[in-house]
C-alpha positions in Angstrom: -36.0 135.5 90.6 -32.8 137.5 89.9 -29.0 136.4 90.0 -28.1 138.8 92.5 -29.8 141.7 94.6 -27.8 144.9 95.7 -28.6 147.2 98.6 -26.4 150.0 98.5 -25.0 151.0 102.2 -23.4 154.0 101.9 -23.2 155.0 105.7 -23.1 153.6 109.0 -25.3 156.3 110.8 -28.0 158.8 109.9 -25.9 161.6 110.0 -23.4 160.3 107.7 -26.0 159.0 105.4 -27.6 162.4 105.2 -24.0 164.0 104.4 -23.1 161.2 101.7 -26.2 160.6 99.9 -28.2 163.8 100.5 -31.4 161.6 100.3 -34.9 162.9 98.8 -36.8 161.0 101.6 -36.5 162.4 105.2 -36.9 158.7 106.4 -34.0 157.4 104.3 -32.0 155.8 107.4 -35.2 153.9 108.2 -35.7 152.7 104.6 -32.4 151.8 104.4 -32.8 149.5 107.5 -36.1 148.0 106.2 -34.4 147.2 102.8 -31.5 145.5 104.7 -33.9 143.4 106.7 -36.0 142.3 103.6 -33.1 140.7 102.3 -33.3 137.8 104.8 -36.4 136.6 103.0 -34.8 136.6 99.3 -34.0 133.2 97.8 -31.2 134.3 95.6 -28.1 136.1 96.3 -28.1 139.3 98.0 -25.3 142.1 98.2 -24.7 144.8 100.4 -22.8 147.4 98.7 -20.5 149.7 100.7 -18.4 152.6 98.9 -15.8 153.6 101.2 -15.1 157.8 100.9 -12.4 158.7 103.2 -13.0 161.4 105.4 -16.8 161.0 105.0 -18.1 157.4 105.8 -14.9 155.2 106.6 -15.4 155.7 110.4 -17.9 153.5 112.7 -17.3 150.4 111.2 -19.3 148.6 114.0 -22.2 150.6 112.5 -21.9 149.0 109.1 -21.8 145.4 110.6 -24.9 146.2 112.5 -26.7 147.1 109.5 -25.2 144.1 107.4 -26.7 141.7 110.3 -30.1 143.0 109.6 -30.3 141.2 106.2 -27.8 138.3 106.7 -26.5 139.1 103.3 -24.8 136.5 101.0 -22.2 138.8 100.0 -20.6 142.2 101.4 -19.0 144.0 98.5 -16.4 146.9 99.8 -15.3 149.0 97.2 -13.2 152.7 97.2 -15.1 155.4 95.8 -13.8 156.4 92.2 -13.2 160.3 91.9 -14.5 161.5 88.7 -13.6 165.2 88.8 -14.7 168.2 90.4 -18.4 169.2 90.0 -21.0 171.4 91.8 -22.9 168.3 92.6 -20.0 166.9 94.8 -17.6 167.9 97.6 -15.3 165.1 96.8 -11.4 165.4 95.9 -8.9 162.8 95.1 -7.8 162.5 98.5 -11.2 160.8 99.6 -10.4 157.8 97.3 -8.9 155.2 99.2 -6.0 153.1 98.0 -6.6 149.3 97.8 -4.9 148.3 100.8 -6.8 150.8 102.6 -10.0 149.3 101.5 -8.6 145.8 102.4 -7.7 146.9 105.9 -11.3 148.5 106.4 -12.7 145.2 105.1 -10.5 142.9 107.7 -11.9 145.4 110.3 -15.6 144.9 109.3 -15.0 141.2 109.5 -14.0 141.3 112.9 -17.0 143.3 113.8 -19.3 140.7 112.0 -17.5 138.0 113.7 -18.1 139.6 117.1 -21.8 139.6 116.6 -21.9 136.3 115.9 -19.6 135.4 118.6 -21.6 137.8 121.0 -24.9 135.4 120.9 -26.4 136.1 117.6 -26.7 132.3 116.6 -28.5 133.1 113.5 -25.6 135.4 112.4 -24.0 133.5 109.6 -20.2 133.4 109.6 -18.3 135.5 106.8 -14.7 135.2 105.4 -12.5 136.9 102.8 -13.3 135.7 99.5 -12.0 137.9 96.9 -10.2 141.1 95.9 -9.8 143.0 92.7 -7.0 145.7 93.2 -7.4 147.5 90.1 -11.0 148.5 90.9 -10.2 148.9 94.8 -12.6 146.4 96.0 -12.9 143.3 98.3 -15.6 140.6 98.9 -16.8 139.2 102.0 -18.8 136.1 101.6 -21.0 133.8 103.5 -19.1 130.6 104.6 -22.2 128.4 104.6 -23.3 129.4 101.0 -19.8 130.0 99.0 -17.3 128.0 100.7 -16.4 124.1 100.6 -13.7 121.9 101.5 -10.8 122.0 99.0 -10.2 118.7 97.6 -6.5 119.0 97.5 -6.4 120.0 101.1 -9.8 119.5 103.2 -8.0 121.7 105.9 -8.7 124.8 103.5 -11.6 126.6 102.0 -12.5 126.4 98.4 -14.8 129.6 97.2 -17.4 129.3 94.5 -18.6 132.8 94.5 -19.1 133.0 90.5 -22.3 132.7 88.9 -23.3 129.9 86.5 -25.6 131.8 84.5 -26.9 128.7 82.4 -27.7 126.9 85.6 -29.5 129.9 86.6 -31.3 130.4 83.6 -32.4 126.8 83.6 -33.7 127.1 87.1 -35.5 130.5 86.4 -37.5 128.5 83.7 -38.3 125.8 85.8 -39.5 128.0 88.4 -41.5 130.1 85.6 -42.9 127.0 84.4 -43.8 125.7 88.0 -44.0 128.4 90.6 -44.0 125.9 93.4 -40.7 125.1 92.4 -37.7 127.1 94.3 -34.0 127.1 94.2 -31.4 129.1 96.4 -28.0 130.6 96.3 -26.1 127.2 96.4 -27.7 126.0 93.2 -26.1 128.1 90.7 -22.6 129.0 92.0 -19.4 128.4 90.3 -15.5 128.1 91.3 -13.9 131.4 91.9 -10.7 131.5 89.6 -7.6 131.3 91.7 -6.5 134.7 90.3 -9.5 136.4 92.0 -9.3 134.6 95.5 -8.2 137.0 98.2 -4.5 137.0 98.6 -3.6 135.7 95.4 -0.4 137.0 93.7 -2.5 138.5 90.6 -4.7 140.5 93.2 -7.7 140.0 90.9 -6.3 140.7 87.7 -7.3 138.1 85.0 -4.0 136.9 83.8 -5.4 136.3 80.2 -6.2 140.1 79.8 -3.8 142.8 78.8 -3.0 145.3 81.1 -2.7 148.7 79.6 -1.0 151.8 81.0 -1.6 155.4 80.2 1.4 156.7 78.2 3.7 153.8 79.2 3.5 155.1 82.9 4.4 152.4 85.3 4.4 152.4 89.1 7.8 153.8 90.7 7.3 151.3 93.4 5.5 147.8 93.3 5.6 146.7 97.1 5.5 148.5 100.5 5.9 147.7 104.0 3.4 148.2 106.7 4.5 151.9 107.5 4.2 152.6 103.5 8.0 152.6 102.8 8.6 151.2 99.3 10.4 148.0 99.4 10.5 147.2 95.6 11.1 149.2 92.6 9.3 149.6 89.3 10.9 146.2 87.9 9.8 144.5 91.4 13.5 144.3 92.5 14.1 144.7 96.0 15.2 148.3 97.0 19.0 148.8 98.7 18.5 149.5 102.7 20.3 152.8 101.9 17.5 153.6 99.8 15.0 152.5 101.9 16.4 154.7 104.7 16.4 157.8 102.6 12.8 156.9 101.9 12.1 156.8 105.3 13.7 159.7 106.6 11.4 161.6 103.9 8.5 160.5 105.5 9.6 161.2 108.9 10.1 164.8 107.6 6.8 164.6 106.3 5.2 163.4 109.7 6.6 166.6 111.4 4.5 168.7 109.3 1.1 166.7 108.8 1.4 164.7 112.0 1.5 160.7 112.5 -2.0 160.1 111.9 -4.4 160.9 109.0 -5.9 164.3 109.2 -9.0 165.7 107.9 -9.2 169.2 106.7 -12.8 170.6 106.1 -12.7 173.5 103.6 -15.1 176.3 102.8 -18.0 174.7 101.0 -18.0 171.3 102.8 -14.8 169.7 100.9 -12.7 167.5 103.1 -9.1 167.0 102.3 -7.2 164.1 103.6 -3.4 164.1 104.5 -1.5 161.0 105.3 2.1 160.9 105.2 2.1 157.0 104.9 0.8 157.5 101.5 3.4 159.9 100.1 5.2 157.0 98.0 2.1 155.5 96.4 1.0 156.6 93.0 4.2 158.0 91.9 5.0 156.7 88.3 8.0 156.6 85.8 8.1 156.3 82.3 9.6 153.2 80.4 
């Protein structure tokens, strides 16, 4: 037995899988579906790992849900791709890396699709919900409610998540299975409480408050909070911006949208590179030194 078995789900269609993964095997799509289907029979934690690449595999969310449904995975880990620099082996650029709020939105849409499958008549389909997020690694976690959620002892109307792994307990159970192969154990037997700072929606957004945050050359975000349109609402010190300043920023975005349009645009360059342009992101990533 192992603590957690991953299957990478890098695309939701055969065509996008070919473009993103450049697989060695011609039957890679069938292999992916078979691998996911096998997860149903595993006794320990299973994970479908989705790496979101803007402009390449961020569409067809319903297709991802149908793939996940094949395996009834314990967890669905959605992470934004990390751009590691230009190379001959990759057509990616920085614009293909999504922001955390985009990964979170993608995951919420995926959750809706999974719920639609369950409510559409698949009685065996487990219920999933948002469990954790980790902003600084651009990742969000969906977890099966039946395996990882229990009523909160302080408020039984709320869920308490137990997505962490009790490694000592797992080793104890694995040793017992090794001594007696007829002994089996399951996911719920080695769970541990999820720290409050790691739960989806927590103010810490997944950052362990006991760790020290290090910033390159003392650079800090110029803006710390944004509205639904991407307009900054708080400055680098997390203080609310004046209405006049927000209006100025809103007008700058309007001018940008006149150039690139209201929606996200994907421009394919010679050689296959895809460049993403989205005016709603123009104020994110700006830094100040202090």
